[in-house]
N, C-alpha and C positions, 0 to 999 in steps of 0.2 A: 535102435538107439534114438531117443528123442532129444531135440535141442530145446532147452528151456530159456535160452537167452538169445534175443534178436537184437543185432546191432544195426542202427540206421545211421547213415552218413548225413551230415548237414543239419540245418535247423528244422525242427519239427513244425510243420505248417499247421496252423489252427484249423479245425474243421468248421464247416459252415454253421453249425449250431452255435459254436462259441462266438463266431463273428456276428451272427444275428443278435444274440443276447447282448453282447457288448455294444453293438450299434444302437440298439433300442435304449439301453441305459444311458449311454453318452449323449445320444440325441435328445433325450428327455432333460438331462442336466444342462445341455447347451441351450435348449429352448427356455428352460426356467431362468437361467442366467440372463438370457436375452431380454426376457420380460421384466426381470427385476432391475437390471442395470440400464436398459435402453440401448445397449450396444447391439448391432446387427448380428444375426446368427453366423453369417459368413465371416465377420470379424473375429468372433469367438472361435470358430473352427480354424481360422488361420493362426490365431494365437496358440491354440491347442496343438496344431500341427507343427508349428515352429518349436514349441517346447519339447514335444516328443521327439522331433528330429535331432535336437541338440543333446538332450539328456537321456532319452530312452529309445534309441533307434530301432531296436529289435522287438518292439511290442506289437500287440494286436491292433493298436491304434493306427500303426503304419499300414496294416492290411486294410483297415477301414478306408483310409484315404486313397490307397491305390485301387481299391475295387469300385469306388464311387467316381464316375467320370467328371462330375462337376468339381469335386474337391481336388482331384488330380489336376484338372486344368488350372485351378486357382494356384496350386503349388507350382506348376510349371510357369505360370505367368509371374509369380513372385520371384522365382529363380532367374528368369530371363530379365526381369526389370532390375533385379539386384546386380546382375552381371553387366547390364548396359550402364547402370549408374557408376559402377566401379571403372568401367572402360572409359567413360566420359571424364571421370575424375583424373585418371592417369593421362588421358589425352590432353586435358587442360594444363596439367602440370608440365608435360613435355613442351607444350607450346609456350608457356610462360618462361621456361628455362631457355628455349631457343630465342625468344624475343629479347631476353636480357643479354644473351651472348652475341646475337647478331643484330643488335639495335642499329639502325642506320644513323649516320652522322650528317649533320647539316653543316656545310662549309661555305663561309662567305668569302668571296673573292674580292680582290681590290678593284675599285671602280676604275675602269679604263677610260680616262678622260680624252684619250686621243681619238676616240670615235664619237665623242659627244662635242658638239659645237655650240650648243645653246645652254643657257643657264638652267632651263627646265630639265634638260637631259642630265646635266651634272647634278641636279638636286635629287634625282632618283636614287633609290637604294642600290647598293652594289649587287651584282649578280650572286645568286645562291645556288648551290647544287647539293645533291644527296650523294654521300660517299659510303660505300659498303665497308664494314670494319675488316673484312678479310683481304681487301685490296692493299697492296704494300704502300702506295703513296697517299693513302688516306691519313690525314693528320689526326693525332690522338686528342682527346678532349682535355 
């Protein structure tokens, strides 16, 4: 008994011949666009990579980027930079919220004239202190 139907699990990987043909065609298009527009080839590859990642994630272009170490390194660098920028944005937002919530208060005390005996001493500004807002005896603004 012969089996005429072969079932394969998962995504079918493109063979090397397809990858080479698509690589040549796409590289020629990228080089032509680079010459016509003045944009660097790396910039065009980055744009192409981001478009295919967002809209066409399971295409042969993804295989091209993964198999080329230079393009793969640029992808990793973009992903890491994006993650760092998002983390910095969140960190700055948390710090701003904490600064608003725990803003120190400056409290002026009454000038104690019992320790000042001269007019110059009495003319000085009253003492000032910083009070933390979570302390119970800290006066409100």
